[in-house]
C-alpha positions, 0 to 999 in steps of 0.5 A: 144350645143347638135347635131346629128353628122355623121362621115361616111355614114351607118346604123342608128348607125352612128348617134351620139349625141355630143357636138358642138359649137353654130352656128353664123349667117351670116348677112342673117341668123337667129339662131333658138332654135330647138323644133322639127326636122322632120325626112324625108325619105330624111334624111335616104338617106343622112345618107346612102350616096345616097344623097351626101349632106355632104361635109365633116365629121364630120358633123351635119345632115341637116334637117327640124326644127321648133323652136324659133328665138333667134338671127338675122343677121345684114341684116335681117329686117323682122324677130325678136327674139322670133318668132316661125318659120319653115324651112330647116337647113343645120345643122338641127339636133341640139339644135340650127340651123342657117337658111337663113331668106328667107327660113323660114316660121313664125308659128302661135302661135296655131300651135304646133312645130310638126304640123309646120313641113310643108315639107310633106304637101308641098310635097303633095300639090306640087304633086297634083298641077302637073296636073289638071282636074283629078277625080282619084288619086293613092297614094303609101306609103299612110300611110307615112308622104307625103302619108297621107297628099296627101290623106287628100289634095285630099279629100279637093280638092274634088277628087272623087276617092282616092286610097291608097296603104299601107302595113298593116291592121292598115295602111289601117284603118288609110288611110280610116280615112283620106279620102281614098275611096279605100285601097289596101294592096300592099303586096297582090300578086294580088294588081295590079289586085285589082287596075285595078279592082278599076280604071276599063277600064278608068284607074287612072288619076294621080298616085303618087309613093314614092317607085321606083324600079319595082313599077312604071313600074307596075303602068304605066299599070293602067294609064288612057289616058292622065294620069300622073305618078309622081315619087317623092321617092325611098324607095325601094332603087332600080333603077326605070325603066319604058318602054316608049312604055307603054306610047305611046298609052295612051298619058300618061307621067311620071315625077319626082318631088321634093319639093326643086324646088318649087319657093320661092314665091309659097312655101310661098303661099302654106305654108300659105294655109297649115297652114290655113288647119292645124289651122281649123283641116282639115289637121292633123298629126299622130305624132310619137315622139322620144327624140332627143337622140333616133335619131338612133331608129327613123331612124331605125323605119322609115327605117323598116316602123314601123311607121304610119304618121309623125316621129319627134325628140323633144327637152326639153324646 
């Protein structure tokens, strides 16, 4: 079968499409014929060696997939061949992937393979559930996969003030169409002043940051009393530093968050909810499709912030 292999950490050109043996399921696994692979920012960090997820080289890159079950392990009772599913595979960038049966979500027939890649929506849902009773939320990288889902879910939840930070005019137009009530270009020299003007003396109740580096330290100044700043990414590649003294007088807090720590039962509950939103058209994705063989360009475009929305690798039927 065809698979994306990596022999060393590095730039996108370390990714190679090669022939690999077909996976064999353990008793608790199923084999999925992959139709789509979601390129998540975490994949770039794995490729760069920032996330030490690769035990040895050469290896097939791990990733989020959707596709059709072709084989089930001997202990798997609740799934069958022919079902459409989505989940995260330790060797996901491949034509066929072995995945633990407990890690899969069954997809309705009317949900397309790219729409069935739920990690971004699940991450956004998790972030927005970290606190309650907020009337304003600030979302950095708002035109990206997670950010776009967070804007839409915040609108669905009825949050009155949804403030989106993006890096271009095209991205500003996009996030407005999703439901952002205010949009700020973070490339403007006075972006923080614009933000504090929008939030006023009250400040922002919830801030979601995917950039890391110096940005969280600046965002802390825009927090409301009892506000929460959640750091869930580090697209800047720089260490994140926040001065705890900034939090004391506001009784504010800074937290980290990752989708991988969601309890399995809650993950399944939220996945069902998100699939309902997708089915009725309230949760949408702008998808950038790449042929599976064009994986290096897909990684490069994401790394250089060329895309708006979701980046997906597709396989021929």
